[in-house]
gemmi code that builds the backbone of each chain (N, CA, C; Angstrom):
import gemmi

chains = {
    "A": [
        ("GLU", (23.479, 10.843, -23.772), (22.948, 9.480, -23.519), (21.433, 9.526, -23.634)),
        ("ALA", (20.877, 8.603, -24.411), (19.423, 8.572, -24.579), (18.781, 8.060, -23.309)),
        ("GLY", (17.614, 8.622, -23.026), (16.875, 8.171, -21.854), (16.043, 6.958, -22.178)),
        ("VAL", (15.109, 6.639, -21.304), (14.180, 5.542, -21.537), (13.214, 5.956, -22.641)),
        ("THR", (13.063, 5.126, -23.643), (12.153, 5.462, -24.750), (11.015, 4.466, -24.797)),
        ("GLN", (9.822, 4.993, -25.039), (8.620, 4.167, -25.083), (7.866, 4.426, -26.373)),
        ("SER", (7.223, 3.364, -26.862), (6.400, 3.513, -28.055), (5.187, 2.595, -27.968)),
        ("PRO", (4.063, 2.980, -28.581), (3.839, 4.306, -29.147), (3.594, 5.344, -28.055)),
        ("THR", (3.453, 6.603, -28.425), (3.194, 7.639, -27.424), (1.717, 7.674, -27.065)),
        ("HIS", (0.876, 7.400, -28.039), (-0.567, 7.368, -27.799), (-1.174, 6.165, -28.518)),
        ("LEU", (-2.259, 5.669, -27.951), (-2.919, 4.494, -28.519), (-4.391, 4.538, -28.138)),
        ("ILE", (-5.240, 4.258, -29.109), (-6.673, 4.162, -28.826), (-7.138, 2.767, -29.201)),
        ("LYS", (-7.797, 2.111, -28.270), (-8.291, 0.761, -28.480), (-9.735, 0.679, -27.999)),
        ("THR", (-10.372, -0.425, -28.332), (-11.734, -0.663, -27.844), (-11.727, -1.837, -26.881)),
        ("ARG", (-12.784, -1.917, -26.112), (-12.900, -2.989, -25.112), (-12.733, -4.359, -25.760)),
        ("GLY", (-12.013, -5.243, -25.087), (-11.819, -6.598, -25.570), (-10.585, -6.787, -26.444)),
        ("GLN", (-10.044, -5.678, -26.951), (-8.850, -5.802, -27.792), (-7.614, -6.076, -26.938)),
        ("GLN", (-6.521, -6.317, -27.635), (-5.240, -6.573, -26.990), (-4.263, -5.480, -27.422)),
        ("VAL", (-3.280, -5.172, -26.553), (-2.331, -4.115, -26.887), (-0.936, -4.522, -26.425)),
        ("THR", (0.072, -4.058, -27.158), (1.470, -4.276, -26.780), (2.185, -2.938, -26.731)),
        ("LEU", (2.792, -2.658, -25.607), (3.555, -1.428, -25.427), (5.030, -1.809, -25.337)),
        ("ARG", (5.890, -0.895, -25.829), (7.315, -1.210, -25.902), (8.163, -0.209, -25.144)),
        ("CYS", (9.297, -0.698, -24.645), (10.180, 0.134, -23.832), (11.630, -0.236, -24.110)),
        ("SER", (12.449, 0.785, -24.318), (13.898, 0.578, -24.423), (14.558, 1.282, -23.252)),
        ("PRO", (15.304, 0.555, -22.437), (15.915, 1.168, -21.254), (17.127, 2.002, -21.625)),
        ("ILE", (17.592, 2.746, -20.643), (18.849, 3.477, -20.811), (19.964, 2.461, -21.036)),
        ("SER", (20.893, 2.797, -21.921), (22.003, 1.893, -22.222), (22.755, 1.532, -20.946)),
        ("GLY", (22.963, 0.224, -20.746), (23.659, -0.231, -19.544), (22.733, -0.619, -18.412)),
        ("HIS", (21.460, -0.289, -18.522), (20.480, -0.669, -17.496), (19.918, -2.052, -17.818)),
        ("THR", (19.856, -2.903, -16.794), (19.364, -4.265, -17.021), (17.972, -4.497, -16.437)),
        ("SER", (17.546, -3.625, -15.543), (16.219, -3.772, -14.935), (15.226, -2.838, -15.600)),
        ("VAL", (14.053, -3.373, -15.883), (12.953, -2.586, -16.456), (11.722, -2.766, -15.584)),
        ("TYR", (11.040, -1.652, -15.333), (9.846, -1.647, -14.502), (8.694, -1.032, -15.302)),
        ("TRP", (7.493, -1.524, -15.041), (6.295, -0.950, -15.660), (5.372, -0.446, -14.558)),
        ("TYR", (4.820, 0.752, -14.763), (3.884, 1.358, -13.831), (2.663, 1.843, -14.611)),
        ("GLN", (1.528, 1.837, -13.913), (0.301, 2.382, -14.484), (-0.049, 3.654, -13.726)),
        ("GLN", (-0.330, 4.723, -14.463), (-0.778, 5.972, -13.839), (-2.175, 6.282, -14.359)),
        ("ALA", (-3.161, 5.853, -13.590), (-4.547, 6.086, -13.963), (-5.086, 7.262, -13.166)),
        ("LEU", (-6.044, 7.966, -13.769), (-6.613, 9.148, -13.123), (-7.240, 8.756, -11.794)),
        ("GLY", (-6.811, 9.439, -10.758), (-7.380, 9.193, -9.444), (-6.770, 8.029, -8.689)),
        ("LEU", (-5.922, 7.266, -9.350), (-5.336, 6.089, -8.694), (-3.833, 6.226, -8.488)),
        ("GLY", (-3.234, 7.274, -9.041), (-1.801, 7.471, -8.843), (-0.958, 6.482, -9.621)),
        ("LEU", (0.311, 6.455, -9.287), (1.272, 5.576, -9.949), (1.311, 4.239, -9.230)),
        ("GLN", (1.002, 3.175, -9.966), (0.948, 1.844, -9.371), (1.920, 0.909, -10.081)),
        ("PHE", (2.691, 0.168, -9.302), (3.662, -0.779, -9.834), (2.963, -1.949, -10.516)),
        ("LEU", (3.438, -2.273, -11.712), (2.873, -3.379, -12.482), (3.820, -4.585, -12.514)),
        ("LEU", (5.003, -4.381, -13.065), (5.910, -5.504, -13.312), (7.360, -5.032, -13.216)),
        ("TRP", (8.237, -5.990, -12.850), (9.671, -5.723, -12.817), (10.380, -6.886, -13.517)),
        ("TYR", (11.227, -6.550, -14.488), (12.041, -7.536, -15.191), (13.509, -7.219, -14.999)),
        ("ASP", (14.278, -8.251, -14.790), (15.729, -8.089, -14.700), (16.401, -9.301, -15.319)),
        ("GLU", (17.363, -9.062, -16.202), (18.085, -10.135, -16.869), (17.127, -11.145, -17.515)),
        ("GLY", (16.054, -10.634, -18.101), (15.128, -11.480, -18.834), (14.096, -12.208, -17.995)),
        ("GLU", (14.159, -12.053, -16.688), (13.243, -12.772, -15.812), (12.258, -11.803, -15.149)),
        ("GLU", (11.027, -12.250, -14.941), (10.076, -11.468, -14.157), (10.432, -11.638, -12.681)),
        ("ARG", (10.733, -10.547, -12.002), (11.177, -10.587, -10.605), (10.045, -10.309, -9.629)),
        ("ASN", (9.084, -9.509, -10.055), (7.997, -9.154, -9.150), (6.857, -8.579, -9.978)),
        ("ARG", (5.625, -8.752, -9.488), (4.504, -8.132, -10.152), (3.593, -7.501, -9.126)),
        ("GLY", (2.902, -6.471, -9.533), (1.990, -5.775, -8.648), (0.638, -6.454, -8.627)),
        ("ASN", (-0.306, -5.789, -7.981), (-1.635, -6.352, -7.799), (-2.497, -6.091, -9.025)),
        ("PHE", (-2.170, -6.732, -10.109), (-2.904, -6.601, -11.368), (-3.285, -7.986, -11.868)),
        ("PRO", (-4.401, -8.079, -12.619), (-4.828, -9.404, -13.095), (-3.854, -9.978, -14.112)),
        ("PRO", (-3.945, -11.296, -14.354), (-3.008, -11.977, -15.257), (-3.060, -11.495, -16.702)),
        ("ARG", (-4.113, -10.775, -17.085), (-4.154, -10.294, -18.472), (-3.112, -9.200, -18.716)),
        ("PHE", (-2.488, -8.731, -17.640), (-1.321, -7.855, -17.768), (-0.082, -8.750, -17.708)),
        ("SER", (0.700, -8.745, -18.770), (1.903, -9.575, -18.787), (2.972, -8.860, -19.599)),
        ("GLY", (4.137, -9.421, -19.596), (5.199, -8.790, -20.361), (6.374, -9.713, -20.519)),
        ("ARG", (7.411, -9.164, -21.074), (8.655, -9.920, -21.176), (9.805, -8.962, -21.386)),
        ("GLN", (11.008, -9.473, -21.152), (12.213, -8.693, -21.395), (13.092, -9.478, -22.355)),
        ("PHE", (13.630, -8.784, -23.318), (14.433, -9.407, -24.368), (15.914, -9.400, -24.011)),
        ("PRO", (16.722, -10.183, -24.734), (18.159, -10.227, -24.428), (18.845, -8.865, -24.487)),
        ("ASN", (18.309, -7.926, -25.268), (18.923, -6.584, -25.309), (18.351, -5.678, -24.216)),
        ("TYR", (17.593, -6.256, -23.282), (17.010, -5.603, -22.095), (15.785, -4.752, -22.405)),
        ("SER", (15.414, -4.628, -23.671), (14.150, -3.943, -23.952), (13.003, -4.805, -23.444)),
        ("SER", (11.826, -4.190, -23.367), (10.716, -4.907, -22.752), (9.410, -4.591, -23.466)),
        ("GLU", (8.475, -5.503, -23.342), (7.109, -5.302, -23.838), (6.139, -5.508, -22.687)),
        ("LEU", (5.082, -4.713, -22.701), (3.961, -4.929, -21.788), (2.762, -5.284, -22.651)),
        ("ASN", (2.138, -6.401, -22.360), (0.956, -6.849, -23.085), (-0.262, -6.785, -22.168)),
        ("VAL", (-1.337, -6.263, -22.714), (-2.593, -6.256, -21.966), (-3.659, -6.877, -22.855)),
        ("ASN", (-4.256, -7.962, -22.367), (-5.308, -8.655, -23.115), (-6.684, -8.243, -22.611)),
        ("ALA", (-7.685, -8.503, -23.449), (-9.084, -8.271, -23.061), (-9.248, -6.909, -22.391)),
        ("LEU", (-8.890, -5.871, -23.110), (-8.884, -4.519, -22.550), (-10.238, -4.121, -21.971)),
        ("GLU", (-10.175, -3.449, -20.826), (-11.371, -2.926, -20.171), (-11.253, -1.404, -20.085)),
        ("LEU", (-12.405, -0.766, -19.890), (-12.421, 0.707, -19.863), (-11.449, 1.258, -18.811)),
        ("GLU", (-11.363, 0.564, -17.668), (-10.512, 1.079, -16.589), (-9.023, 0.900, -16.852)),
        ("ASP", (-8.682, 0.272, -17.978), (-7.271, 0.173, -18.354), (-6.761, 1.468, -18.980)),
        ("SER", (-7.655, 2.407, -19.215), (-7.243, 3.704, -19.742), (-6.312, 4.376, -18.741)),
        ("ALA", (-5.098, 4.683, -19.184), (-4.094, 5.222, -18.266), (-2.840, 5.573, -19.041)),
        ("LEU", (-1.916, 6.217, -18.342), (-0.566, 6.423, -18.852), (0.282, 5.269, -18.334)),
        ("TYR", (0.917, 4.537, -19.237), (1.766, 3.416, -18.851), (3.214, 3.858, -18.954)),
        ("LEU", (3.867, 3.822, -17.809), (5.240, 4.323, -17.709), (6.214, 3.175, -17.550)),
        ("CYS", (7.317, 3.290, -18.251), (8.403, 2.333, -18.133), (9.572, 3.044, -17.453)),
        ("ALA", (10.266, 2.342, -16.588), (11.453, 2.880, -15.929), (12.567, 1.851, -16.029)),
        ("SER", (13.798, 2.321, -15.936), (14.917, 1.379, -15.935), (15.919, 1.775, -14.859)),
        ("SER", (16.702, 0.806, -14.443), (17.766, 1.072, -13.475), (18.920, 0.121, -13.733)),
        ("VAL", (20.056, 0.489, -13.139), (21.239, -0.365, -13.266), (21.079, -1.520, -12.287)),
        ("GLY", (20.894, -2.708, -12.780), (20.822, -3.880, -11.927), (19.709, -3.810, -10.915)),
        ("THR", (19.873, -4.512, -9.821), (18.826, -4.605, -8.815), (19.243, -3.950, -7.507)),
        ("GLY", (20.286, -3.172, -7.526), (20.786, -2.561, -6.308), (20.092, -1.264, -5.974)),
        ("LEU", (20.831, -0.363, -5.397), (20.244, 0.857, -4.875), (20.053, 1.944, -5.924)),
        ("GLN", (20.517, 1.725, -7.151), (20.425, 2.774, -8.157), (18.966, 3.133, -8.432)),
        ("PRO", (18.679, 4.438, -8.575), (17.282, 4.856, -8.748), (16.743, 4.500, -10.125)),
        ("GLN", (15.421, 4.529, -10.236), (14.740, 4.251, -11.485), (14.523, 5.553, -12.264)),
        ("HIS", (14.765, 5.472, -13.559), (14.573, 6.619, -14.442), (13.444, 6.285, -15.413)),
        ("PHE", (12.538, 7.235, -15.589), (11.308, 6.978, -16.334), (11.345, 7.504, -17.763)),
        ("GLY", (10.596, 6.819, -18.625), (10.285, 7.343, -19.942), (9.069, 8.242, -19.861)),
        ("ASP", (8.617, 8.751, -21.009), (7.486, 9.666, -21.031), (6.138, 8.945, -21.158)),
        ("GLY", (6.172, 7.634, -21.276), (4.951, 6.859, -21.197), (4.205, 6.686, -22.502)),
        ("THR", (3.264, 5.756, -22.457), (2.301, 5.541, -23.542), (0.926, 5.835, -22.986)),
        ("ARG", (0.227, 6.754, -23.635), (-1.144, 7.080, -23.198), (-2.099, 6.138, -23.903)),
        ("LEU", (-2.746, 5.275, -23.134), (-3.689, 4.294, -23.676), (-5.113, 4.721, -23.351)),
        ("SER", (-5.915, 4.861, -24.375), (-7.327, 5.217, -24.181), (-8.193, 4.076, -24.695)),
        ("ILE", (-9.135, 3.658, -23.873), (-10.039, 2.566, -24.233), (-11.431, 3.137, -24.452)),
        ("LEU", (-11.981, 2.879, -25.647), (-13.311, 3.401, -25.958), (-14.375, 2.329, -25.769)),
    ],
    "B": [
        ("GLY", (-4.717, 0.255, -4.935), (-3.282, 0.055, -4.788), (-2.711, 0.894, -3.658)),
        ("GLN", (-1.518, 0.541, -3.245), (-0.891, 1.234, -2.125), (-0.327, 2.573, -2.564)),
        ("GLN", (-0.587, 3.609, -1.750), (-0.010, 4.920, -1.978), (0.421, 5.497, -0.649)),
        ("LEU", (1.453, 6.319, -0.680), (1.905, 6.998, 0.520), (1.138, 8.295, 0.701)),
        ("ASN", (1.021, 8.739, 1.968), (0.338, 9.997, 2.254), (1.273, 11.157, 1.984)),
        ("GLN", (0.900, 12.000, 1.056), (1.732, 13.138, 0.694), (0.931, 14.415, 0.908)),
        ("SER", (1.563, 15.425, 1.503), (0.867, 16.686, 1.739), (1.815, 17.856, 1.544)),
        ("PRO", (1.274, 19.016, 1.139), (-0.144, 19.212, 0.836), (-0.500, 18.626, -0.522)),
        ("GLN", (-1.787, 18.570, -0.802), (-2.249, 18.041, -2.079), (-1.922, 19.024, -3.201)),
        ("SER", (-2.017, 20.330, -2.879), (-1.691, 21.353, -3.865), (-1.209, 22.611, -3.160)),
        ("MET", (-0.433, 23.406, -3.893), (0.089, 24.652, -3.349), (0.090, 25.700, -4.456)),
        ("PHE", (-0.378, 26.895, -4.102), (-0.363, 28.005, -5.055), (0.434, 29.130, -4.413)),
        ("ILE", (1.597, 29.416, -4.957), (2.510, 30.347, -4.310), (2.983, 31.414, -5.282)),
        ("GLN", (3.628, 32.451, -4.719), (4.222, 33.505, -5.523), (5.678, 33.147, -5.817)),
        ("GLU", (6.141, 33.578, -6.955), (7.548, 33.381, -7.315), (8.436, 33.934, -6.200)),
        ("GLY", (9.470, 33.186, -5.842), (10.397, 33.624, -4.807), (10.125, 33.015, -3.444)),
        ("GLU", (8.917, 32.490, -3.253), (8.582, 31.869, -1.968), (9.255, 30.499, -1.846)),
        ("ASP", (9.396, 30.066, -0.598), (9.902, 28.720, -0.328), (8.717, 27.755, -0.211)),
        ("VAL", (8.980, 26.496, -0.526), (7.933, 25.466, -0.544), (8.404, 24.276, 0.272)),
        ("SER", (7.472, 23.672, 0.989), (7.801, 22.469, 1.730), (6.679, 21.450, 1.563)),
        ("MET", (7.028, 20.209, 1.289), (6.051, 19.134, 1.174), (6.620, 17.887, 1.847)),
        ("ASN", (5.710, 17.020, 2.328), (6.234, 15.835, 2.996), (5.416, 14.604, 2.664)),
        ("CYS", (5.973, 13.498, 3.061), (5.442, 12.197, 2.694), (5.573, 11.275, 3.899)),
        ("THR", (4.504, 10.547, 4.221), (4.574, 9.622, 5.350), (4.070, 8.250, 4.940)),
        ("SER", (4.591, 7.247, 5.630), (4.250, 5.863, 5.329), (3.981, 5.110, 6.626)),
        ("SER", (3.185, 4.073, 6.545), (2.949, 3.231, 7.716), (4.033, 2.149, 7.837)),
        ("SER", (4.818, 1.964, 6.814), (5.892, 0.977, 6.847), (7.217, 1.656, 6.500)),
        ("ILE", (8.302, 0.977, 6.836), (9.615, 1.579, 6.630), (10.126, 1.297, 5.218)),
        ("PHE", (11.001, 2.184, 4.764), (11.673, 2.016, 3.488), (13.177, 2.165, 3.689)),
        ("ASN", (13.949, 1.611, 2.786), (15.390, 1.850, 2.869), (15.869, 2.832, 1.807)),
        ("THR", (14.952, 3.310, 0.984), (15.257, 4.357, 0.001), (14.044, 5.257, -0.145)),
        ("TRP", (14.306, 6.557, -0.189), (13.254, 7.523, -0.525), (13.712, 8.298, -1.765)),
        ("LEU", (12.773, 8.526, -2.678), (13.081, 9.256, -3.905), (12.030, 10.340, -4.094)),
        ("TRP", (12.450, 11.432, -4.705), (11.522, 12.500, -5.071), (11.601, 12.716, -6.576)),
        ("TYR", (10.414, 12.772, -7.205), (10.299, 12.964, -8.647), (9.413, 14.170, -8.935)),
        ("LYS", (9.618, 14.768, -10.098), (8.745, 15.843, -10.602), (8.196, 15.402, -11.958)),
        ("GLN", (6.898, 15.614, -12.142), (6.263, 15.240, -13.399), (5.587, 16.450, -14.030)),
        ("ASP", (5.979, 16.752, -15.253), (5.336, 17.810, -16.021), (4.254, 17.185, -16.902)),
        ("PRO", (3.269, 17.979, -17.305), (2.174, 17.443, -18.135), (2.688, 16.753, -19.394)),
        ("GLY", (2.184, 15.540, -19.656), (2.559, 14.826, -20.864), (3.922, 14.178, -20.829)),
        ("GLU", (4.562, 14.201, -19.666), (5.897, 13.615, -19.561), (5.950, 12.624, -18.409)),
        ("GLY", (7.036, 11.848, -18.378), (7.220, 10.924, -17.272), (7.880, 11.619, -16.097)),
        ("PRO", (7.853, 10.987, -14.923), (8.501, 11.564, -13.747), (10.008, 11.678, -13.952)),
        ("VAL", (10.557, 12.783, -13.476), (11.992, 13.018, -13.561), (12.566, 12.990, -12.148)),
        ("LEU", (13.622, 12.218, -11.952), (14.219, 12.090, -10.636), (14.855, 13.403, -10.197)),
        ("LEU", (14.526, 13.820, -8.959), (15.100, 15.037, -8.385), (16.193, 14.699, -7.374)),
        ("ILE", (15.829, 13.872, -6.414), (16.749, 13.537, -5.325), (16.493, 12.105, -4.895)),
        ("ALA", (17.581, 11.383, -4.563), (17.502, 10.034, -4.011), (18.170, 10.026, -2.646)),
        ("LEU", (17.522, 9.387, -1.672), (18.012, 9.328, -0.296), (18.132, 7.876, 0.113)),
        ("TYR", (19.277, 7.516, 0.728), (19.551, 6.099, 0.985), (19.765, 5.756, 2.454)),
        ("LYS", (19.810, 6.777, 3.321), (20.155, 6.500, 4.712), (19.267, 7.323, 5.630)),
        ("ALA", (18.753, 6.701, 6.696), (17.929, 7.413, 7.658), (18.691, 8.614, 8.197)),
        ("GLY", (18.013, 9.780, 8.204), (18.636, 11.005, 8.666), (19.371, 11.781, 7.584)),
        ("GLU", (19.550, 11.169, 6.437), (20.309, 11.822, 5.358), (19.612, 13.080, 4.873)),
        ("LEU", (20.401, 14.141, 4.686), (19.900, 15.404, 4.149), (20.684, 15.662, 2.870)),
        ("THR", (19.982, 15.798, 1.753), (20.651, 15.940, 0.456), (20.086, 17.124, -0.307)),
        ("SER", (20.967, 17.876, -0.959), (20.538, 19.029, -1.744), (20.868, 18.842, -3.210)),
        ("ASN", (20.028, 19.451, -4.042), (20.238, 19.478, -5.483), (19.816, 20.860, -5.951)),
        ("GLY", (20.762, 21.787, -5.960), (20.432, 23.170, -6.300), (19.542, 23.784, -5.233)),
        ("ARG", (18.370, 24.252, -5.664), (17.443, 24.873, -4.711), (16.584, 23.844, -3.975)),
        ("LEU", (16.776, 22.586, -4.277), (15.989, 21.525, -3.644), (16.777, 20.866, -2.513)),
        ("THR", (16.090, 20.606, -1.411), (16.675, 19.885, -0.289), (15.675, 18.841, 0.176)),
        ("ALA", (16.150, 17.627, 0.392), (15.270, 16.563, 0.865), (15.920, 15.839, 2.029)),
        ("GLN", (15.090, 15.297, 2.900), (15.604, 14.540, 4.042), (14.888, 13.214, 4.181)),
        ("PHE", (15.636, 12.202, 4.579), (15.157, 10.852, 4.867), (14.894, 10.811, 6.367)),
        ("GLY", (13.662, 10.621, 6.766), (13.316, 10.660, 8.178), (14.005, 9.587, 9.003)),
        ("ILE", (14.271, 9.911, 10.250), (14.970, 9.002, 11.163), (14.204, 7.699, 11.357)),
        ("THR", (12.890, 7.775, 11.366), (12.066, 6.574, 11.579), (11.987, 5.709, 10.323)),
        ("ARG", (12.502, 6.199, 9.206), (12.425, 5.536, 7.894), (11.012, 5.520, 7.314)),
        ("LYS", (10.087, 6.237, 7.997), (8.702, 6.227, 7.546), (8.285, 7.558, 6.943)),
        ("ASP", (9.211, 8.501, 6.798), (8.817, 9.772, 6.228), (9.983, 10.464, 5.535)),
        ("SER", (9.627, 11.448, 4.715), (10.617, 12.239, 3.999), (9.997, 13.585, 3.669)),
        ("PHE", (10.825, 14.623, 3.569), (10.311, 15.909, 3.124), (11.177, 16.477, 2.008)),
        ("LEU", (10.555, 17.366, 1.238), (11.240, 18.068, 0.154), (10.992, 19.554, 0.320)),
        ("ASN", (12.049, 20.339, 0.299), (11.939, 21.798, 0.327), (12.462, 22.358, -0.982)),
        ("ILE", (11.774, 23.377, -1.480), (12.223, 24.120, -2.647), (12.377, 25.570, -2.206)),
        ("SER", (13.553, 26.119, -2.383), (13.764, 27.508, -1.965), (13.666, 28.436, -3.177)),
        ("ALA", (13.217, 29.647, -2.916), (13.149, 30.698, -3.939), (12.523, 30.172, -5.228)),
        ("SER", (11.273, 29.766, -5.156), (10.601, 29.130, -6.294), (10.594, 30.037, -7.525)),
        ("ILE", (10.614, 29.386, -8.678), (10.556, 30.072, -9.971), (9.443, 29.436, -10.796)),
        ("PRO", (8.967, 30.111, -11.836), (7.832, 29.578, -12.615), (8.046, 28.160, -13.152)),
        ("SER", (9.267, 27.794, -13.499), (9.497, 26.455, -14.059), (9.434, 25.355, -12.999)),
        ("ASP", (9.244, 25.717, -11.742), (9.048, 24.708, -10.691), (7.642, 24.129, -10.742)),
        ("VAL", (6.770, 24.739, -11.537), (5.397, 24.247, -11.668), (5.387, 22.792, -12.118)),
        ("GLY", (4.542, 22.000, -11.485), (4.423, 20.592, -11.858), (3.861, 19.803, -10.698)),
        ("ILE", (3.867, 18.486, -10.835), (3.416, 17.598, -9.765), (4.645, 16.901, -9.190)),
        ("TYR", (4.788, 16.984, -7.887), (5.912, 16.369, -7.200), (5.438, 15.095, -6.502)),
        ("PHE", (6.190, 14.025, -6.709), (5.866, 12.744, -6.100), (7.026, 12.270, -5.230)),
        ("CYS", (6.681, 11.777, -4.042), (7.660, 11.025, -3.280), (7.483, 9.554, -3.650)),
        ("ALA", (8.507, 8.767, -3.402), (8.408, 7.320, -3.622), (9.315, 6.612, -2.637)),
        ("GLY", (8.799, 5.553, -2.053), (9.589, 4.739, -1.147), (9.897, 3.408, -1.804)),
        ("ARG", (11.014, 2.840, -1.430), (11.430, 1.576, -2.031), (12.213, 0.749, -1.016)),
        ("ASN", (12.010, -0.561, -1.101), (12.848, -1.486, -0.343), (13.561, -2.403, -1.313)),
        ("THR", (14.834, -2.549, -1.127), (15.615, -3.446, -1.985), (16.147, -4.587, -1.137)),
        ("GLY", (16.301, -5.708, -1.747), (16.852, -6.854, -1.022), (15.772, -7.757, -0.488)),
        ("VAL", (16.036, -8.999, -0.360), (15.033, -9.995, -0.005), (14.631, -9.916, 1.452)),
        ("ASN", (15.282, -9.074, 2.249), (14.923, -8.994, 3.652), (13.715, -8.108, 3.911)),
        ("TYR", (13.198, -7.476, 2.862), (12.134, -6.522, 3.079), (10.824, -7.057, 2.538)),
        ("GLY", (10.340, -8.096, 3.069), (9.019, -8.644, 2.751), (8.936, -9.280, 1.389)),
        ("GLY", (10.067, -9.420, 0.719), (10.054, -10.092, -0.580), (9.621, -9.212, -1.729)),
        ("ALA", (8.959, -8.099, -1.444), (8.497, -7.213, -2.535), (9.594, -6.195, -2.793)),
        ("THR", (10.583, -6.577, -3.531), (11.785, -5.758, -3.661), (11.724, -4.834, -4.860)),
        ("ASN", (12.355, -3.711, -4.697), (12.638, -2.765, -5.765), (11.470, -1.965, -6.298)),
        ("LYS", (10.225, -2.411, -6.075), (9.135, -1.621, -6.628), (9.027, -0.312, -5.854)),
        ("LEU", (8.650, 0.737, -6.574), (8.441, 2.037, -5.961), (6.981, 2.156, -5.514)),
        ("ILE", (6.794, 2.599, -4.284), (5.468, 2.957, -3.779), (5.404, 4.472, -3.810)),
        ("PHE", (4.479, 5.013, -4.582), (4.429, 6.456, -4.791), (3.476, 7.141, -3.832)),
        ("GLY", (3.777, 8.412, -3.567), (2.847, 9.254, -2.835), (1.737, 9.731, -3.747)),
        ("THR", (0.783, 10.411, -3.143), (-0.396, 10.875, -3.875), (-0.114, 12.111, -4.720)),
        ("GLY", (1.048, 12.724, -4.535), (1.438, 13.852, -5.366), (1.073, 15.205, -4.770)),
        ("THR", (1.910, 16.202, -5.051), (1.657, 17.589, -4.680), (1.717, 18.439, -5.928)),
        ("LEU", (0.614, 19.093, -6.240), (0.568, 19.981, -7.398), (1.067, 21.353, -6.977)),
        ("LEU", (2.121, 21.833, -7.636), (2.695, 23.138, -7.308), (2.432, 24.116, -8.446)),
        ("ALA", (1.828, 25.234, -8.107), (1.613, 26.319, -9.066), (2.367, 27.538, -8.568)),
        ("VAL", (3.128, 28.179, -9.436), (3.925, 29.343, -9.064), (3.509, 30.525, -9.922)),
        ("GLN", (3.065, 31.576, -9.258), (2.637, 32.766, -9.985), (3.805, 33.738, -10.109)),
        ("PRO", (4.102, 34.166, -11.327), (5.241, 35.092, -11.508), (4.993, 36.432, -10.814)),
    ],
}
model = gemmi.Model(1)
for chain_id, residues in chains.items():
    chain = gemmi.Chain(chain_id)
    for i, (resn, *xyz) in enumerate(residues, 1):
        res = gemmi.Residue()
        res.name, res.seqid = resn, gemmi.SeqId(i, " ")
        for name, pos in zip(("N", "CA", "C"), xyz):
            atom = gemmi.Atom()
            atom.name, atom.element = name, gemmi.Element(name[0])
            atom.pos, atom.b_iso = gemmi.Position(*pos), 0.0
            res.add_atom(atom)
        chain.add_residue(res)
    model.add_chain(chain)
structure = gemmi.Structure()
structure.add_model(model)
structure.setup_entities()
C-alpha cells in the first residue's frame, strides 16, 4: 500500500511569489492535514480537510490556504511568500475524523530566497 | 505556536542501553502519539495511545498514557544504531467536546537520540 505522497520534494522561490504544494493521501483515507516544520519552531498545525471541507485551521495568516479534491488529494497554497515561510511542509492523512492516527508523507522542502 | 514540553532535548548513548523520554502538557488530551523522524523524511508513527493509564508496546518500544491525561513517556530498550533520529510526542483531542479544535496534533519539542555502536 502506498503511503502519503507529496510533490514536489524541493522548491525554491523568492519573496512575494506564490507556491502550490500537493498531497495524495493513503488510499481509503478521507482526512488530510497540513503541518509546517520550520527550524526552531517545531511542527505546527496548518490546516485540516475532510470530505472536501476545511474543518480547522491553525494560527497562520490567510495567505495560507488550500483545498481538498473529490479524490481526497489536497493542495496547499501560499501567497506572497515571506522569508520565514522557509520550512518543511508535511502532509498527513487519516481514516475519517475518528481516533485513527495520522500518517505523514516525507514533505516538501520550501526555501525562500 | 503551541508545543508540548518534551525531555530530554537530546541523548547520546551507547548501543544496548535503555532510553526514556517524556512529554508533558498543561492541558489534557484524549490521544497521545509517538513519532520518529529521520533526516529528510516525514515522521513515522511508532505508538498510539487512546486511554489514560494505557501501556502499549511495539517491539523494543513501550509507551504509556499518563493517568492525568497530561503526560506520556516512551521507553526504548536495548538501543541499536538504527534508533538514531528525532522522537516526537504528539497530543490530540477528537470530537467537538474538546474546545472545538479537533483532530489537530500538538507536537512536543522533540528528543534527538544518538546511539554509538
